[in-house]
VEXVOTOR-638471 format. One line per field, with one value per residue (C-alpha): residue number from 1; residue in one letter; chain; x, y, z. Coordinates in steps of 0.25 Angstrom, whole numbers, m for minus. Layout:
REM residues N
seq	[NUM,...];
type	[A,...];
mol	[A,...];
x	[X,...];
y	[Y,...];
z	[Z,...];
This chain:
REM residues 333
seq	[1,2,3,4,5,6,7,8,9,10,11,12,13,14,15,16,17,18,19,20,21,22,23,24,25,26,27,28,29,30,31,32,33,34,35,36,37,38,39,40,41,42,43,44,45,46,47,48,49,50,51,52,53,54,55,56,57,58,59,60,61,62,63,64,65,66,67,68,69,70,71,72,73,74,75,76,77,78,79,80,81,82,83,84,85,86,87,88,89,90,91,92,93,94,95,96,97,98,99,100,101,102,103,104,105,106,107,108,109,110,111,112,113,114,115,116,117,118,119,120,121,122,123,124,125,126,127,128,129,130,131,132,133,134,135,136,137,138,139,140,141,142,143,144,145,146,147,148,149,150,151,152,153,154,155,156,157,158,159,160,161,162,163,164,165,166,167,168,169,170,171,172,173,174,175,176,177,178,179,180,181,182,183,184,185,186,187,188,189,190,191,192,193,194,195,196,197,198,199,200,201,202,203,204,205,206,207,208,209,210,211,212,213,214,215,216,217,218,219,220,221,222,223,224,225,226,227,228,229,230,231,232,233,234,235,236,237,238,239,240,241,242,243,244,245,246,247,248,249,250,251,252,253,254,255,256,257,258,259,260,261,262,263,264,265,266,267,268,269,270,271,272,273,274,275,276,277,278,279,280,281,282,283,284,285,286,287,288,289,290,291,292,293,294,295,296,297,298,299,300,301,302,303,304,305,306,307,308,309,310,311,312,313,314,315,316,317,318,319,320,321,322,323,324,325,326,327,328,329,330,331,332,333];
type	[M,T,A,A,L,T,T,P,A,A,P,A,A,R,P,S,G,V,P,R,Q,W,R,W,L,V,R,L,H,R,P,V,L,I,G,G,G,A,L,V,L,L,T,A,A,A,L,V,W,L,G,G,P,L,T,D,A,S,A,A,A,W,K,A,Y,N,A,C,G,F,T,P,R,C,S,Y,D,Q,E,S,I,L,L,Y,K,N,V,Y,N,W,T,T,I,A,V,L,A,V,P,F,L,V,A,A,W,A,G,G,A,L,V,G,R,E,T,E,S,G,T,A,R,L,A,W,T,Q,G,V,S,P,A,R,W,L,A,S,R,L,V,A,P,A,V,L,T,V,A,V,T,G,L,P,A,A,L,H,H,W,A,W,A,A,G,R,D,R,I,D,T,A,K,L,W,H,D,M,D,T,F,Y,A,N,G,T,I,P,V,G,L,A,L,A,G,L,A,A,G,A,L,A,G,L,L,L,R,R,A,M,A,A,L,A,A,A,A,A,T,V,G,G,L,W,A,A,V,H,A,A,V,P,Y,L,W,P,S,V,T,R,V,S,G,L,E,E,G,P,L,G,R,G,M,F,V,G,Q,G,V,L,T,P,Q,G,R,A,E,A,P,C,V,S,G,G,L,D,S,C,R,D,T,L,T,D,M,G,A,T,A,F,Y,R,D,L,H,P,V,S,H,Y,W,P,L,Q,L,V,A,T,G,V,L,L,A,V,A,G,L,L,T,Y,A,A,F,R,V,L,R,R,T,T,G,A,A,R,G];
mol	[A,A,A,A,A,A,A,A,A,A,A,A,A,A,A,A,A,A,A,A,A,A,A,A,A,A,A,A,A,A,A,A,A,A,A,A,A,A,A,A,A,A,A,A,A,A,A,A,A,A,A,A,A,A,A,A,A,A,A,A,A,A,A,A,A,A,A,A,A,A,A,A,A,A,A,A,A,A,A,A,A,A,A,A,A,A,A,A,A,A,A,A,A,A,A,A,A,A,A,A,A,A,A,A,A,A,A,A,A,A,A,A,A,A,A,A,A,A,A,A,A,A,A,A,A,A,A,A,A,A,A,A,A,A,A,A,A,A,A,A,A,A,A,A,A,A,A,A,A,A,A,A,A,A,A,A,A,A,A,A,A,A,A,A,A,A,A,A,A,A,A,A,A,A,A,A,A,A,A,A,A,A,A,A,A,A,A,A,A,A,A,A,A,A,A,A,A,A,A,A,A,A,A,A,A,A,A,A,A,A,A,A,A,A,A,A,A,A,A,A,A,A,A,A,A,A,A,A,A,A,A,A,A,A,A,A,A,A,A,A,A,A,A,A,A,A,A,A,A,A,A,A,A,A,A,A,A,A,A,A,A,A,A,A,A,A,A,A,A,A,A,A,A,A,A,A,A,A,A,A,A,A,A,A,A,A,A,A,A,A,A,A,A,A,A,A,A,A,A,A,A,A,A,A,A,A,A,A,A,A,A,A,A,A,A,A,A,A,A,A,A,A,A,A,A,A,A,A,A,A,A,A,A];
x	[126,124,121,107,109,100,97,99,85,83,82,68,63,65,53,53,47,36,31,44,46,34,38,50,43,34,46,54,42,35,37,32,20,17,18,9,m2,m3,m5,m16,m22,m22,m28,m39,m42,m43,m53,m61,m62,m65,m76,m82,m82,m75,m85,m97,m92,m89,m103,m110,m102,m106,m122,m120,m114,m124,m135,m130,m136,m132,m131,m120,m116,m116,m109,m103,m91,m81,m69,m75,m78,m62,m57,m65,m59,m45,m46,m52,m41,m30,m35,m37,m21,m18,m25,m20,m5,m5,0,11,15,14,21,33,33,35,45,52,53,47,55,64,71,73,80,88,94,97,86,79,90,93,80,80,93,86,77,66,65,64,50,45,53,45,32,33,34,23,12,11,12,2,m7,m4,m5,m19,m22,m16,m23,m36,m39,m39,m45,m57,m59,m56,m69,m77,m73,m77,m89,m93,m93,m98,m112,m110,m98,m100,m85,m83,m75,m81,m79,m71,m62,m48,m42,m55,m57,m43,m44,m57,m54,m46,m37,m25,m26,m21,m12,m5,m3,3,12,17,21,27,35,40,43,51,58,64,67,74,79,79,69,66,66,58,48,47,44,33,27,27,22,9,7,8,m2,m11,m11,m14,m25,m30,m30,m35,m47,m58,m56,m55,m70,m80,m87,m100,m105,m115,m120,m127,m133,m125,m133,m130,m115,m107,m113,m110,m101,m91,m76,m74,m70,m73,m84,m88,m98,m106,m107,m112,m98,m97,m90,m82,m74,m83,m77,m87,m96,m106,m117,m126,m116,m118,m105,m103,m116,m112,m99,m106,m116,m106,m99,m112,m111,m124,m121,m111,m105,m97,m90,m87,m87,m99,m97,m101,m89,m80,m77,m74,m64,m58,m56,m52,m41,m37,m36,m27,m18,m18,m13,m2,2,2,10,20,22,24,35,42,43,48,58,63,64,72,81,83,81,74,61,54,52];
y	[99,92,78,74,67,54,46,32,24,16,1,m5,m10,m25,m32,m38,m44,m55,m52,m55,m67,m73,m72,m78,m89,m92,m94,m102,m111,m112,m127,m130,m119,m125,m141,m137,m129,m141,m150,m141,m140,m155,m158,m147,m154,m167,m161,m155,m167,m175,m167,m166,m177,m189,m185,m186,m200,m206,m201,m208,m220,m220,m218,m231,m238,m235,m238,m252,m257,m272,m274,m285,m278,m264,m253,m240,m233,m236,m229,m216,m219,m223,m213,m202,m208,m207,m194,m189,m195,m190,m176,m176,m180,m168,m159,m163,m163,m148,m143,m152,m148,m133,m136,m143,m134,m122,m130,m135,m125,m112,m109,m121,m121,m107,m106,m119,m112,m99,m92,m87,m77,m74,m68,m61,m54,m50,m39,m50,m49,m64,m61,m57,m69,m79,m71,m73,m88,m89,m80,m83,m98,m96,m92,m102,m114,m109,m111,m123,m129,m123,m126,m141,m142,m133,m143,m156,m151,m149,m161,m169,m162,m165,m180,m179,m186,m191,m202,m213,m214,m198,m194,m189,m174,m177,m188,m183,m181,m175,m165,m159,m159,m153,m139,m129,m136,m139,m124,m122,m133,m129,m115,m120,m129,m117,m110,m122,m125,m110,m111,m125,m119,m108,m117,m128,m122,m134,m137,m152,m151,m139,m146,m158,m150,m142,m154,m161,m148,m150,m164,m161,m149,m159,m170,m158,m153,m166,m169,m156,m154,m161,m153,m139,m137,m142,m157,m159,m172,m183,m191,m205,m216,m228,m238,m228,m226,m213,m205,m193,m191,m181,m178,m187,m180,m191,m200,m208,m211,m202,m206,m201,m196,m189,m194,m207,m215,m225,m239,m242,m236,m248,m245,m257,m268,m275,m273,m259,m255,m262,m254,m241,m245,m248,m235,m226,m221,m214,m211,m209,m197,m192,m179,m175,m164,m163,m159,m145,m144,m147,m133,m126,m139,m135,m119,m120,m131,m121,m110,m118,m122,m107,m102,m113,m108,m93,m98,m106,m93,m84,m94,m94,m79,m80,m91,m82,m69,m77,m82,m70,m59,m51,m58,m45,m39];
z	[29,42,42,48,62,61,73,70,69,82,79,78,92,92,95,110,120,121,107,101,110,105,89,93,101,89,80,90,94,80,77,92,88,74,80,92,83,73,86,92,78,76,90,87,74,80,92,80,74,87,91,77,66,76,87,77,72,86,91,79,81,96,93,81,92,103,93,92,104,106,91,89,76,76,67,72,69,79,73,75,91,93,83,92,105,100,94,108,115,107,106,121,123,113,122,135,129,126,140,140,126,130,143,136,125,136,143,133,121,126,137,141,129,128,143,140,126,133,121,133,138,125,123,136,131,118,125,130,144,152,156,142,137,146,143,129,131,140,135,119,123,134,122,113,124,128,113,110,123,123,109,109,123,117,106,115,123,111,105,118,119,105,110,123,123,110,110,122,124,125,137,149,153,165,159,163,148,143,155,153,138,137,146,149,158,146,144,158,159,146,151,165,156,148,160,166,153,155,170,168,155,165,177,169,156,149,139,140,156,155,145,154,167,159,154,168,175,165,168,184,182,175,185,196,189,187,202,205,196,202,214,206,207,217,214,215,224,219,230,227,234,238,228,216,219,217,205,197,184,183,186,199,212,223,228,241,251,261,273,288,290,276,264,264,253,245,247,236,226,223,232,226,229,243,247,244,250,264,263,261,272,282,278,280,267,261,249,237,234,221,220,205,195,184,170,174,182,170,167,180,184,169,173,187,183,172,181,189,179,174,188,188,174,180,191,183,174,186,190,176,177,191,187,175,184,194,182,174,185,173,171,170,156];
């Protein structure tokens, strides 16, 4: 009898590419993901409490306080008022801190630690190209970043709106911290921080240095956005008489006086005072003007600023792949 020839079975193909890298990332960063998820859930719970029972209690306390008039002895729930203020301030800080935490994680652990320890190069020898390795550290974390930044920001906006016109000390929409925590800017800033962390990790190849550089980049971007926001959308102008002074509420852009020669800086804004009136008369001033953004400009300002940040995130991501290509010569995969 002739022995049957058998062909050795081909070894099972190993899962490769980005999906396998995602599973590895989940295992590697499980403590951070669990801890970060817990912090987000705690912040979300605090915001739900803030916008629900705490707002109702604080609004009732303010209603009782305003009903007191000039009564020397008045009973109202001062603790609810103070608690609302404290919880609002702390949850606002928590929402605004997320982009910094994302950038620090991306620079220090997601990319910086692997380039410093050499595990990145090890992964490139295991059937994962450098480009796929970097993509796995950007795509899934970007989706996660949108979730952990967008949810608290949306809840913060809801909680703030619940107290508007009900709580006397509620923040105005153009209050700096409230403006940023209420919208989409933190999402764009966090995505830019993610890309900045990846780029810093590839350039510096030191976890702590990349962490610091990424966090500093987010701080710089935030300062730049804050300076640019008033000019990202056309402002409106409110003109008022000299006796009235500058009028109009909203996000302040600039103000002054109108003269026959055009606009001029206002040396004083109390046209009802004799000294100020005389000064304005000598200037030939005819009216005050104030350039500002009304509340209807809130979302245009938010969306334009977010679009700019997303463009920055795209440029930083492109730069990260270019750096990877230059250092490995094999960034295509």
